[in-house]
C-alpha positions as CSV (number, residue, x, y, z in Angstrom):
1,M,138.2,55.8,224.7
2,R,138.1,53.2,221.7
3,T,135.9,54.0,218.9
4,R,132.5,51.9,218.9
5,I,133.4,49.1,216.2
6,R,130.5,47.0,214.7
7,V,131.4,44.2,212.4
8,K,128.2,42.4,211.1
9,V,128.4,39.0,209.3
10,L,125.0,37.4,209.9
11,G,124.1,38.4,206.6
12,P,125.5,41.0,204.0
13,V,128.8,41.8,205.7
14,Q,128.7,45.4,207.2
15,L,131.4,47.6,209.1
16,E,130.2,50.4,211.3
17,V,132.6,52.8,213.1
18,D,130.5,55.1,216.0
19,G,127.1,54.0,214.1
20,V,128.1,55.1,210.9
21,P,128.6,52.2,207.8
22,V,131.9,52.5,206.6
23,R,132.4,51.6,202.6
24,L,135.0,49.1,201.9
25,T,136.2,48.0,198.2
26,P,135.4,44.1,197.4
27,L,138.6,42.9,197.9
28,T,138.8,44.6,201.4
29,V,135.3,42.9,202.2
30,R,136.8,39.8,201.3
31,L,139.8,40.3,203.4
32,L,137.5,41.2,206.4
33,V,135.3,38.2,205.7
34,R,138.4,35.9,206.0
35,L,139.9,37.2,209.0
36,V,136.3,37.1,210.8
37,A,136.2,33.5,209.6
38,A,139.6,32.5,211.4
39,G,137.8,33.1,214.4
40,G,140.4,34.9,216.4
41,E,143.5,33.1,214.6
42,A,146.1,34.9,212.9
43,V,146.1,34.2,209.1
44,P,149.4,33.9,207.2
45,V,149.8,36.4,204.3
46,R,150.3,33.6,201.6
47,Q,147.1,32.1,203.0
48,L,145.2,35.3,202.6
49,R,146.6,35.5,199.1
50,R,145.2,32.0,198.1
51,D,141.5,32.8,200.0
52,V,141.1,36.4,199.1
53,W,142.8,36.8,196.0
54,G,143.0,33.3,194.6
55,L,146.7,33.5,193.8
56,A,149.0,30.3,193.9
57,D,152.0,30.6,196.3
58,E,155.1,31.7,194.5
59,P,159.0,31.8,195.6
60,R,159.5,34.8,198.1
61,H,161.7,36.7,195.2
62,L,158.7,36.7,193.0
63,D,155.7,37.2,195.3
64,Q,156.8,40.9,196.3
65,R,154.0,42.7,194.1
66,N,151.4,40.1,195.9
67,R,152.5,41.1,199.3
68,N,152.3,44.6,198.5
69,E,148.7,43.9,197.3
70,V,147.8,42.4,200.9
71,Q,149.4,45.2,202.6
72,K,147.3,47.8,200.5
73,R,143.9,46.0,201.7
74,V,145.2,45.8,205.3
75,L,146.0,49.6,205.7
76,E,142.6,50.2,203.9
77,L,140.8,48.1,206.5
78,R,142.9,49.7,209.4
79,R,142.2,53.1,208.0
80,A,138.2,52.3,207.7
81,L,138.3,51.0,211.5
82,A,139.7,54.6,212.5
83,P,138.3,56.6,209.9
84,G,139.5,60.2,211.6
85,A,143.1,59.2,212.2
86,P,145.2,61.0,209.6
87,G,147.9,59.1,207.8
88,T,149.2,55.7,208.3
89,P,147.8,54.2,211.5
90,G,150.6,54.0,214.2
91,E,151.0,50.8,216.7
92,D,148.8,52.6,218.9
93,S,146.0,53.3,216.6
94,V,142.6,51.6,217.0
95,G,143.1,50.1,213.4
96,T,146.5,48.4,214.3
97,Q,145.1,47.2,217.8
98,V,142.0,45.6,216.0
99,L,143.8,44.2,213.0
100,R,147.2,43.4,214.4
101,T,150.5,42.1,212.6
102,E,152.2,39.1,213.7
103,Q,155.3,37.0,212.8
104,Q,154.9,33.2,212.4
105,V,157.9,30.8,212.2
106,T,157.5,28.3,209.3
107,V,159.6,25.6,207.8
108,Q,160.3,28.5,205.0
109,G,161.4,31.2,207.4
110,P,159.5,34.0,209.4
111,E,156.1,35.0,207.9
112,T,153.8,37.8,208.3
113,A,150.5,37.0,209.4
114,Y,147.4,39.3,210.5
115,R,144.9,38.7,213.4
116,L,141.5,40.6,213.8
117,V,140.8,41.1,217.5
118,L,137.2,42.1,218.2
119,R,135.5,42.1,221.4
120,P,132.1,40.0,221.5
121,E,129.9,43.1,221.5
122,E,131.9,44.1,218.4
123,L,131.3,41.0,216.0
124,D,127.4,40.2,215.6
125,S,128.1,36.5,215.2
126,A,130.4,36.4,218.6
127,R,127.5,38.2,220.2
128,F,124.8,35.9,218.8
129,T,126.9,32.6,219.7
130,A,127.1,34.1,223.3
131,I,123.5,34.9,223.8
132,V,122.2,31.9,222.5
133,G,124.6,29.8,224.7
134,E,123.3,31.5,227.6
135,A,119.6,31.4,226.6
136,L,119.8,27.5,226.2
137,L,120.7,27.0,229.9
138,A,118.0,29.5,231.2
139,P,114.5,29.1,232.5
140,P,111.7,29.4,229.8
141,A,110.7,33.2,230.0
142,T,114.3,34.3,230.2
143,A,115.2,32.0,227.5
144,A,112.5,33.4,225.1
145,H,113.6,36.8,225.5
146,R,117.1,36.1,224.9
147,L,116.7,33.9,221.9
148,S,114.4,36.2,220.3
149,E,117.4,38.9,220.7
150,A,119.9,36.7,219.4
151,L,117.9,35.8,216.2
152,S,117.1,39.4,215.7
153,L,120.7,39.8,214.9
154,V,120.4,37.4,211.8
155,R,119.8,39.5,208.5
156,G,120.6,36.7,206.2
157,R,123.0,33.8,205.5
158,P,126.3,34.2,207.3
159,L,129.3,35.7,205.3
160,A,127.0,36.0,202.2
161,E,129.6,37.1,200.0
162,V,131.7,34.0,200.2
163,N,129.1,31.7,200.4
164,G,130.2,27.8,199.7
165,E,134.2,28.9,199.6
166,G,136.2,26.6,201.8
167,F,137.9,28.8,204.3
168,A,134.0,29.9,205.6
169,V,132.3,26.6,205.2
170,P,133.2,25.4,208.9
171,F,132.4,28.9,210.2
172,V,128.9,29.3,208.3
173,R,128.1,25.6,209.2
174,R,128.5,26.4,212.9
175,L,126.7,29.5,212.8
176,T,123.6,28.2,210.7
177,T,123.6,25.3,212.9
178,L,123.3,27.3,216.0
179,Q,120.6,29.4,214.6
180,D,118.8,26.4,213.8
181,A,118.9,25.2,217.5
182,A,118.0,28.8,218.6
183,R,115.0,28.3,216.6
184,R,113.6,25.3,217.5
185,E,114.4,26.0,221.2
186,L,112.3,29.3,220.8
187,V,109.5,27.6,219.5
188,R,109.4,25.1,222.6
189,V,109.8,27.6,225.0
190,Q,107.3,30.0,223.6
191,T,104.9,26.9,223.6
192,D,105.6,26.2,227.5
193,L,104.9,29.8,228.1
194,G,101.3,29.4,226.5
195,R,102.2,31.4,223.6
196,P,101.7,29.3,220.4
197,E,101.1,32.6,218.1
198,L,104.7,33.6,219.0
199,A,106.1,30.1,218.2
200,L,104.1,29.8,215.1
201,P,106.1,32.2,212.5
202,V,109.5,30.4,213.8
203,A,107.8,27.2,213.3
204,E,106.7,27.8,210.0
205,L,110.2,29.4,209.1
206,I,112.0,26.2,210.3
207,A,109.5,23.7,208.3
208,H,110.2,26.1,205.1
209,E,113.9,25.3,205.5
210,H,113.9,21.9,206.3
211,P,110.8,20.4,204.3
212,D,111.8,16.9,204.8
213,D,112.1,17.2,208.6
214,V,109.1,15.3,209.9
215,E,109.5,16.4,213.4
216,A,109.5,20.1,212.3
217,A,106.1,19.5,210.3
218,R,104.6,18.0,213.3
219,V,105.2,20.6,215.7
220,L,104.0,23.1,213.2
221,D,100.9,21.1,212.6
222,A,100.2,21.1,216.6
223,L,101.1,24.5,216.8
224,R,98.2,25.5,214.0
225,A,95.8,23.0,215.6
226,E,96.3,24.9,218.9
227,L,95.6,28.2,217.7
228,R,92.6,27.3,215.8
229,A,91.1,25.8,219.2
230,R,91.7,28.8,220.7
231,H,89.3,30.6,218.5
232,G,86.6,28.1,219.6
233,A,83.3,29.4,217.6
234,E,85.2,32.3,216.1
235,L,85.4,32.5,212.2
236,L,86.4,35.9,211.9
237,R,87.5,38.8,214.0
238,H,88.6,42.4,212.8
239,R,89.1,45.8,214.5
240,V,87.1,48.5,212.6
241,P,90.0,50.1,210.9
242,L,89.0,53.8,211.8
243,E,90.8,56.1,213.9
244,G,89.9,56.2,217.6
245,Q,87.7,53.1,217.4
246,R,88.1,50.0,219.4
247,A,85.1,48.1,218.0
248,D,85.8,44.3,216.7
249,V,83.7,42.8,214.0
250,V,83.1,39.1,214.9
251,L,81.5,36.2,213.1
252,V,80.8,33.2,215.2
253,R,79.1,29.8,214.7
254,G,76.6,29.3,217.1
255,D,73.2,30.1,218.7
256,L,71.9,33.9,219.0
257,F,70.5,33.2,222.3
258,E,73.5,31.6,223.8
259,Q,75.3,34.9,223.3
260,A,74.9,35.8,227.1
261,D,77.0,38.8,227.4
262,C,75.5,40.4,224.3
263,N,72.5,42.8,223.4
264,L,70.5,40.9,221.0
265,V,68.9,42.0,217.5
266,I,65.8,40.2,216.2
267,G,64.4,41.1,212.9
268,F,60.6,41.5,212.9
269,T,58.1,42.6,210.3
270,D,56.3,46.1,209.9
271,T,53.3,44.9,212.1
272,F,55.6,43.2,214.8
273,D,53.4,39.9,214.9
274,T,54.6,37.4,217.3
275,E,51.4,34.9,216.9
276,T,53.0,31.3,216.1
277,A,49.4,29.4,216.3
278,E,49.4,26.7,213.4
279,D,52.5,28.4,211.7
280,L,50.0,30.8,210.1
281,V,51.5,34.3,210.8
282,I,55.0,33.5,212.3
283,S,56.7,30.2,212.1
284,R,57.5,28.5,215.5
285,E,61.0,27.8,214.1
286,S,61.6,31.7,213.9
287,L,63.8,33.9,216.2
288,Q,60.7,35.9,217.1
289,S,59.0,32.7,218.3
290,Q,62.3,31.5,220.1
291,L,62.6,35.0,221.9
292,V,59.4,34.1,223.5
293,D,60.3,30.8,224.5
294,R,63.9,31.5,225.6
295,L,63.8,35.0,227.0
296,F,60.3,35.4,227.9
297,A,59.4,31.7,229.1
298,G,56.7,31.2,226.7
299,K,54.8,34.3,227.9
300,R,54.1,36.1,224.7
301,R,51.8,38.5,226.0
302,L,54.6,40.0,228.2
303,L,56.9,40.3,225.0
304,D,53.8,41.9,223.2
305,D,53.2,44.6,226.1
306,R,56.7,45.5,225.9
307,L,56.7,46.0,222.0
308,R,53.4,48.1,222.3
309,A,55.1,50.2,224.8
310,G,57.8,50.9,222.6
311,L,55.6,51.5,219.6
312,R,53.7,54.1,221.2
313,A,56.0,56.7,220.3
314,V,56.1,55.4,216.5
315,K,53.6,57.1,214.1
316,S,52.1,53.8,212.0
317,V,51.7,54.3,208.2
318,G,48.5,52.6,207.8
319,T,46.0,50.0,209.5
320,E,44.7,46.9,207.5
321,T,41.4,45.7,207.9
322,V,39.8,42.6,209.0
323,R,38.8,41.9,205.5
324,T,42.2,42.6,204.1
325,K,43.9,41.0,206.8
326,P,42.0,38.3,208.8
327,L,45.2,37.0,210.6
328,G,47.8,38.8,212.9
329,R,48.2,42.4,213.7
330,R,46.7,45.2,211.3
331,V,48.9,48.4,212.2
332,R,51.9,48.8,210.1
333,Y,54.9,50.8,211.1
334,P,57.8,52.1,209.0
335,V,60.4,49.6,207.8
336,G,63.4,50.6,210.0
337,T,61.4,51.0,213.3
338,T,63.4,49.7,215.9
339,V,61.7,49.0,219.5
340,V,64.0,48.5,222.4
341,V,63.1,45.6,224.8
342,P,64.6,45.5,228.3
343,V,65.3,42.0,229.2
344,E,67.5,41.2,232.5
345,G,69.8,43.9,232.4
346,R,70.4,43.9,228.7
347,R,68.2,44.9,225.5
348,V,66.8,43.0,222.8
349,F,66.3,45.6,219.5
350,A,63.3,44.4,217.7
351,T,64.0,45.7,214.0
352,A,61.6,46.0,211.3
353,Y,63.3,44.9,208.4
354,S,60.4,43.5,206.1
355,R,56.9,43.7,205.1
356,L,54.3,41.4,206.0
357,G,51.9,41.1,203.1
358,N,48.2,40.2,203.7
359,D,48.9,37.0,202.1
360,L,51.1,36.3,205.1
361,V,54.3,36.3,203.2
362,A,57.2,38.5,204.3
363,R,59.4,40.4,201.8
364,S,62.1,42.3,202.2
365,N,64.9,43.9,199.9
366,H,68.5,45.3,200.0
367,A,67.3,48.9,200.6
368,D,64.9,47.8,203.2
369,L,67.3,45.9,205.4
370,R,70.0,49.0,204.9
371,L,67.4,51.3,206.4
372,S,66.6,49.0,209.2
373,L,70.4,48.5,210.0
374,D,70.8,52.2,210.1
375,S,67.9,52.8,212.4
376,L,69.5,49.9,214.6
377,W,72.8,51.4,215.1
378,A,71.2,54.9,216.1
379,S,69.1,53.1,218.6
380,V,72.3,50.9,219.8
381,A,74.1,54.2,220.4
382,V,71.4,55.5,222.7
383,N,70.0,52.5,224.6
384,G,72.9,49.8,224.1
385,L,74.9,50.4,227.5
386,F,78.1,49.7,225.6
387,K,77.5,46.3,225.6
388,P,78.4,43.9,222.8
389,V,75.7,43.3,220.1
390,A,74.9,39.9,218.7
391,V,73.1,39.9,215.4
392,P,71.7,37.0,213.4
393,L,72.3,36.9,209.6
394,I,69.3,39.3,209.1
395,G,67.5,38.8,205.8
396,S,68.3,35.1,205.3
397,G,65.5,33.5,206.9
398,L,61.6,33.4,205.9
399,A,61.5,37.1,205.1
400,R,64.4,36.6,202.9
401,V,66.4,39.6,201.2
402,T,66.2,37.9,197.5
403,D,68.7,40.3,196.1
404,L,71.6,39.3,198.4
405,D,73.4,36.0,198.9
406,R,74.4,35.0,202.7
407,G,77.8,36.2,202.3
408,Q,76.9,39.5,200.8
409,L,74.1,40.0,203.7
410,A,76.8,39.4,206.2
411,A,78.9,42.0,204.4
412,L,76.0,44.5,204.2
413,I,75.7,44.2,208.2
414,V,79.5,44.9,208.4
415,D,79.3,48.0,206.2
416,S,76.3,49.5,207.8
417,F,78.3,49.1,211.1
418,I,81.4,50.5,210.1
419,E,79.4,53.7,208.8
420,A,77.7,53.9,211.9
421,C,80.9,53.9,214.0
422,R,81.9,57.2,212.1
423,R,79.0,58.7,213.5
424,H,79.0,57.0,216.5
425,P,82.6,56.7,218.0
426,A,81.3,54.9,221.3
427,L,79.0,52.6,219.8
428,T,79.6,49.1,220.9
429,P,82.8,47.3,221.8
430,E,81.9,44.5,219.7
431,L,79.5,43.5,216.8
432,R,79.0,39.7,216.8
433,I,77.4,38.0,214.0
434,V,75.8,34.9,214.7
435,I,75.7,31.7,212.0
436,L,73.8,28.6,212.8
437,P,76.6,25.8,212.4
438,Q,74.3,24.1,209.8
439,E,74.1,27.2,207.9
440,L,77.7,27.8,207.7
441,A,78.3,25.7,204.7
442,R,76.1,27.9,202.5
443,T,77.7,30.9,203.9
444,D,80.4,32.7,201.8
445,L,82.3,34.8,204.1
446,T,84.9,36.2,201.5
447,P,82.6,39.3,200.8
448,V,83.2,40.5,204.4
449,E,87.3,39.8,204.5
450,Q,87.0,41.7,201.0
451,R,85.3,44.7,202.9
452,F,88.1,45.0,205.4
453,E,90.7,44.4,202.8
454,D,89.4,47.3,200.8
455,L,89.0,49.6,204.0
456,V,92.4,49.0,204.8
457,L,93.6,49.8,201.5
458,G,91.5,52.8,201.4
459,L,93.0,54.3,204.5
460,R,96.7,53.6,203.3
461,A,95.7,55.5,200.1
462,A,94.7,58.3,202.0
463,D,97.5,58.7,204.3
């Protein structure tokens, strides 16, 4: 059985025998490279001396020493091809079969030449060429698979050790041209298969290596545009980086009440007011008012009844008088109180994160919001039906959390959710933070991205 030989030239030159890398001296590496570049043709000793050693031709009676040096390196390479064979390789040895000696007739008389005989599977450049040739004629799915296989063989510039030398130029040019064709075809077939995300990194590489190629730039721009369009309203998506968790955090541009597949979160004050008459207690532009109009068909009393039913189990913290609070509800509940309101097979989580002053101004802060979020997630874990949960940018409206900007509010929501995921492994498959389009320009999402980067770095450090 023939020894398993692998010669790799698509990058730094490497010889492997039976899966084990074989170390060669620099001159022997150059000899191997020169023979590979010959493409299976025999190379005369005089040519090897010129290309490998850089020696000029000399009369035969003066160049015996140079001939001995060539034979010495040939012997080293043959031994490397059959490392287990003792002594000088014989005519039937693997080394001699792979690196053959031939006699050529020249005008100066017979001359020794050497030919490297490798099977296609033994030389990565030959295997690469064969696979690409088949792939260029194959249907898209097969072509994508085969082209990816071929390109995985490339570890760098072919024949990197002799880059630019005359004998290597045609060989390198042919392989680099074929590599470029393979990349461009892979971009095309992956696009045809509806996989722009797989085509993109290849297209980026082509554009990087050909900065003046107008068509490569156009293809890259088209792929990026297609991938951006796939996200639709999505602004950001990250998987919660906790072991055993499959929950995603998604930020989207849109309308909270159009998230029809989600449970909804609506922020309330500690009095759970819903009265919007003349905008005195609750603004008609508020989410509480929209909740009445869009999910309860304008029937405020129906929402009030469900809120009262949920609040019966909650101990109040005080009651205002008519004199101190002439408008709105007067019973106060703890900040963090969350009422579960069933609506058509899903849930609205009404959570109190602010206090409505007797001057009818709602006020909140960082600590109040974090308390209400922690209470919210505990309620979602019990009552959420394992549905996605859509949350507005709580604390950015009239009941503003004054010590946090909009990006910090989003990061606080994410922080509290991830901490809740540690306590409740099956909390929800997705937290969806919904930002109104008109508010997006005023919302810096960098703090959210930074949270995920810090979490990933922390987990790596812990490992």
